C-alpha positions as CSV (number, residue, x, y, z in Angstrom):
1,M,11.7,-1.8,-7.3
2,F,8.4,-2.4,-5.4
3,R,8.8,-2.5,-1.8
4,V,6.8,-2.8,1.2
5,T,8.2,-2.3,4.0
6,F,6.8,-2.8,7.8
7,L,8.0,0.1,10.2
8,G,6.0,0.0,13.1
9,T,2.9,-3.1,13.1
10,S,1.2,-3.3,16.9
11,G,-2.0,-1.7,17.4
12,S,-3.1,1.4,19.8
13,I,0.2,1.4,22.0
14,P,3.8,0.2,20.5
15,T,5.8,-2.9,22.5
16,V,9.3,-3.4,22.7
17,E,8.9,-5.5,19.6
18,R,6.3,-3.5,17.6
19,G,6.0,0.1,16.6
20,M,2.9,2.2,16.1
21,P,1.4,1.6,12.4
22,A,2.9,2.9,9.6
23,M,4.5,1.1,6.4
24,A,6.8,2.5,3.5
25,I,6.4,1.8,0.0
26,K,8.9,2.0,-2.8
27,Y,7.9,1.9,-5.8
28,E,10.9,3.1,-8.8
29,S,11.3,6.4,-7.2
30,E,8.8,7.1,-5.1
31,L,8.8,6.3,-1.2
32,M,5.2,6.9,0.1
33,L,4.2,6.1,4.1
34,W,0.5,4.4,5.0
35,D,0.1,5.7,8.4
36,C,2.6,7.5,10.3
37,G,2.6,6.4,13.8
38,E,5.0,8.0,16.8
39,G,8.6,7.0,16.6
40,T,8.1,7.0,12.5
41,Q,10.8,9.1,11.4
42,R,13.3,6.7,13.9
43,Q,11.6,3.1,11.7
44,L,12.5,4.8,9.0
45,M,16.6,5.2,9.9
46,K,16.4,1.8,11.9
47,Y,15.3,0.2,8.3
48,K,17.3,2.6,5.9
49,V,14.1,3.5,4.0
50,G,15.6,7.4,4.2
51,Y,13.5,9.3,6.0
52,G,14.2,12.2,3.7
53,S,13.1,11.2,0.7
54,V,9.3,10.1,1.5
55,D,6.9,11.6,-1.1
56,H,3.8,11.2,0.0
57,I,2.6,10.4,3.5
58,F,-1.2,8.9,3.7
59,V,-3.6,8.9,6.5
60,S,-5.7,6.0,6.4
61,H,-7.8,7.2,9.3
62,P,-8.1,10.4,12.0
63,H,-6.8,8.6,14.8
64,L,-3.5,9.7,16.5
65,D,-1.6,6.2,16.6
66,H,-2.1,6.3,12.7
67,Y,-0.8,10.0,12.9
68,L,1.2,11.3,15.6
69,G,4.7,10.5,13.9
70,M,4.4,13.3,11.3
71,F,4.6,16.2,13.2
72,G,8.0,14.9,14.3
73,L,9.4,13.9,10.5
74,L,8.1,17.4,9.7
75,E,9.8,19.1,12.1
76,T,13.4,17.1,11.4
77,L,12.7,17.6,7.2
78,R,12.6,21.4,7.9
79,L,15.4,21.3,10.2
80,S,18.1,19.0,8.2
81,S,18.1,21.1,4.7
82,P,16.7,24.3,3.7
83,S,14.4,23.2,1.0
84,P,13.2,19.4,2.2
85,R,11.8,17.9,-0.5
86,H,8.5,18.6,-1.4
87,L,6.1,16.3,0.8
88,N,2.5,15.5,-0.6
89,I,0.1,14.8,2.5
90,F,-3.8,12.8,1.9
91,M,-5.4,13.0,5.3
92,P,-9.3,12.7,6.2
93,K,-9.5,15.4,8.2
94,T,-8.0,19.2,8.0
95,L,-5.2,20.2,9.8
96,E,-3.0,23.5,10.2
97,L,1.0,22.8,9.6
98,D,1.8,26.5,9.6
99,G,5.7,26.5,9.2
100,Y,6.1,24.1,6.7
101,P,6.4,25.5,2.8
102,F,8.0,22.0,1.9
103,I,4.3,20.5,2.5
104,S,0.9,20.3,0.2
105,L,-2.1,19.1,2.0
106,H,-5.0,17.2,0.3
107,K,-8.4,15.4,1.6
108,M,-8.9,11.8,1.9
109,R,-11.9,10.6,-0.2
110,S,-13.0,7.9,-1.7
111,G,-12.0,7.1,-5.1
112,E,-8.2,8.0,-7.1
113,I,-6.4,10.4,-4.9
114,Y,-2.8,10.4,-6.6
115,R,-1.8,9.3,-10.1
116,G,2.4,8.7,-10.1
117,K,4.4,7.9,-13.0
118,G,3.0,4.1,-13.6
119,F,0.7,3.9,-10.8
120,S,-2.6,5.5,-9.1
121,V,-3.3,5.1,-4.7
122,S,-6.7,5.4,-4.5
123,A,-9.0,5.2,-1.0
124,V,-12.1,3.5,-0.3
125,Q,-14.4,4.0,2.9
126,V,-14.4,1.8,5.2
127,K,-16.3,0.6,8.6
128,H,-14.3,2.0,11.7
129,C,-14.5,5.5,12.8
130,K,-15.8,8.9,10.9
131,G,-13.2,9.0,8.1
132,S,-11.3,5.9,8.0
133,Y,-10.3,4.4,4.2
134,G,-8.2,1.6,3.4
135,L,-6.0,2.4,0.6
136,V,-5.1,0.8,-2.8
137,F,-2.1,1.1,-4.9
138,Q,-2.6,-0.1,-8.7
139,E,0.5,-0.5,-10.6
140,Q,-0.7,0.3,-14.5
141,D,-0.8,-2.4,-17.0
142,K,2.0,-2.5,-19.4
143,I,2.4,-4.0,-23.4
144,K,4.9,-6.1,-24.0
145,F,6.2,-7.6,-27.3
146,H,5.9,-11.3,-28.3
147,E,9.4,-10.1,-29.9
148,E,10.3,-13.3,-31.8
149,K,6.4,-13.2,-33.7
150,A,6.6,-9.9,-34.7
151,H,10.2,-10.4,-35.5
152,S,9.3,-12.6,-37.9
153,L,6.2,-10.3,-39.3
154,G,9.1,-7.5,-40.2
155,L,9.3,-5.1,-37.0
156,K,12.0,-3.9,-36.6
157,G,14.0,-0.7,-35.3
158,T,11.9,2.0,-35.1
159,L,8.8,0.3,-36.2
160,F,8.5,-0.7,-32.9
161,R,8.2,3.3,-31.5
162,E,5.6,3.5,-34.5
163,I,3.4,0.6,-33.8
164,Q,2.9,1.7,-30.6
165,K,1.8,5.5,-31.6
166,K,-0.2,4.9,-34.4
167,G,-1.4,1.0,-33.6
168,R,-0.5,-0.7,-37.1
169,V,2.2,0.0,-39.2
170,K,3.0,-1.3,-42.6
171,T,6.6,-3.8,-43.0
172,P,7.8,-5.8,-46.2
173,K,5.7,-8.1,-44.8
174,G,2.8,-6.3,-44.7
175,E,0.4,-4.7,-42.3
176,V,1.2,-5.3,-38.9
177,A,-1.8,-4.5,-36.1
178,L,-0.1,-3.7,-32.3
179,E,-2.3,-6.4,-30.9
180,D,-1.2,-9.6,-33.7
181,V,2.0,-9.0,-31.3
182,T,1.8,-8.0,-28.2
183,W,0.4,-8.9,-25.0
184,T,-0.6,-7.8,-21.4
185,K,1.0,-7.6,-18.3
186,A,-1.6,-7.3,-15.3
187,G,0.2,-4.5,-13.1
188,R,0.5,-5.3,-9.5
189,K,-1.8,-4.5,-7.0
190,V,-1.5,-3.7,-3.0
191,V,-4.3,-3.1,-1.0
192,Y,-4.4,-1.6,2.9
193,S,-7.4,-2.2,4.7
194,G,-6.4,0.4,8.0
195,D,-8.2,-0.8,11.3
196,C,-11.7,-1.6,10.2
197,L,-14.1,-4.7,10.3
198,P,-14.0,-7.2,7.5
199,D,-15.7,-4.7,4.4
200,D,-16.8,-5.3,0.9
201,N,-15.8,-2.8,0.2
202,I,-12.0,-4.1,0.4
203,I,-12.9,-7.7,-0.6
204,E,-13.8,-5.6,-3.7
205,A,-10.9,-3.7,-3.9
206,A,-8.6,-6.5,-3.4
207,R,-9.5,-8.7,-6.0
208,G,-6.6,-10.1,-7.0
209,A,-4.3,-8.2,-5.4
210,D,-0.8,-9.1,-5.0
211,L,-0.5,-8.4,-1.4
212,L,-3.6,-7.6,1.4
213,I,-2.1,-5.7,4.4
214,H,-4.8,-6.5,6.9
215,E,-5.2,-5.5,10.3
216,A,-5.9,-8.0,13.4
217,T,-6.1,-7.1,16.1
218,F,-7.8,-9.8,18.4
219,E,-8.2,-13.4,17.4
220,E,-11.6,-14.8,17.0
221,S,-12.1,-16.2,20.3
222,M,-12.0,-12.2,21.0
223,K,-14.7,-11.2,18.0
224,E,-17.5,-9.6,20.2
225,E,-15.5,-7.0,21.6
226,A,-13.5,-6.6,17.9
227,A,-17.2,-5.8,16.6
228,E,-17.7,-4.0,19.3
229,R,-14.3,-1.4,18.6
230,F,-14.2,-1.7,14.9
231,H,-12.0,-4.2,14.5
232,S,-10.8,-7.5,12.7
233,T,-9.9,-11.0,14.0
234,A,-7.1,-12.7,12.5
235,K,-9.9,-14.8,10.9
236,G,-12.0,-12.2,10.1
237,A,-8.8,-10.8,7.8
238,A,-7.9,-14.1,6.7
239,E,-12.0,-14.5,4.9
240,V,-11.7,-11.0,4.1
241,A,-8.0,-12.4,1.8
242,K,-9.9,-15.7,0.4
243,A,-13.2,-14.0,-0.8
244,A,-11.1,-11.2,-2.4
245,G,-8.9,-14.6,-4.1
246,V,-5.7,-12.0,-3.5
247,K,-1.7,-13.9,-3.9
248,R,-0.4,-13.1,0.2
249,L,-2.1,-12.1,3.0
250,A,0.0,-9.9,5.6
251,L,-1.4,-9.1,8.7
252,T,-0.8,-6.2,10.8
253,H,-2.1,-4.0,14.0
254,I,-1.4,-6.6,16.0
255,S,-3.3,-6.1,19.7
256,P,-0.5,-5.6,21.9
257,R,-1.6,-8.2,24.2
258,Y,0.0,-10.9,21.9
259,S,3.3,-11.1,23.0
260,D,3.4,-14.6,20.8
261,S,1.2,-13.9,17.6
262,A,1.9,-17.7,17.0
263,A,-2.4,-18.2,17.5
264,L,-3.2,-15.1,15.3
265,L,-1.1,-17.1,12.3
266,E,-2.7,-20.2,13.1
267,E,-6.4,-19.2,12.9
268,A,-5.7,-17.2,9.7
269,K,-3.5,-19.7,7.9
270,A,-6.4,-22.2,9.2
271,V,-8.0,-20.2,6.0
272,F,-6.1,-18.5,3.8
273,R,-2.4,-20.8,3.1
274,D,-0.1,-17.9,2.2
275,T,-0.3,-15.2,5.4
276,V,2.6,-13.9,7.3
277,I,2.3,-11.5,10.3
278,A,4.1,-8.7,9.7
279,E,7.0,-7.8,12.2
280,D,8.8,-4.5,11.9
281,G,11.2,-4.0,9.8
282,L,9.6,-7.5,7.0
283,S,10.3,-5.9,3.8
284,I,7.8,-7.9,0.9
285,D,9.1,-7.5,-2.4
286,I,5.7,-7.5,-5.3
């Protein structure tokens, strides 16, 4: 399984329809949160993601609306079990969190910050406040066999494992190299902008991504205010998606001024057709 679930999609202030910024990334057996705004633990329950199974929390930048929910979640985990699941927390600022022996705190920085089984998470600096980062989930490439060709060249049984270890093997039909019978399946990629102006670092990081999650706090008519506050418009986010050549774009961090986000979606789709506006509870399978 590789699924992104949006837990909170509002910008700065919650609304009846939208919670504070947070999303859950489920990849095989690992579950991580990208941002953890106020009320995230309830959203985890509501959308059946499971608050007790979170392995990692990545906080994109040190504004309270993006990590205030972490404290309630930690307390719930402490009260719910005598031995909670170990939890890694990656943050751009240092916090003292006493009383939670099940957590490990890590400083957010540019570059690869976590490597899991079959994937990595990296951070890239973006233009917002000091210590602001975008996040990149990159699945490792996978070697796949051309099975018919492999069988025709005499590969069978334990020879499949042997050729992966040695790079070449001898069969009754001759010597076979690994590259003769395999192809590379590119790993899937998801990129999150965090809060930021349209940024070249995100464009580079998101090249060919399966999904770009980009903030779209304002519509284009408010681009001057967006620039003053170091936020993006929906059109600006779509231009980033187009420049990066991504497959899909999901807009989030929607200003509470927009009870109807149709105008944001319209201006984004005019630039990048495969765009959705994320709502709380939306899940996207990658």
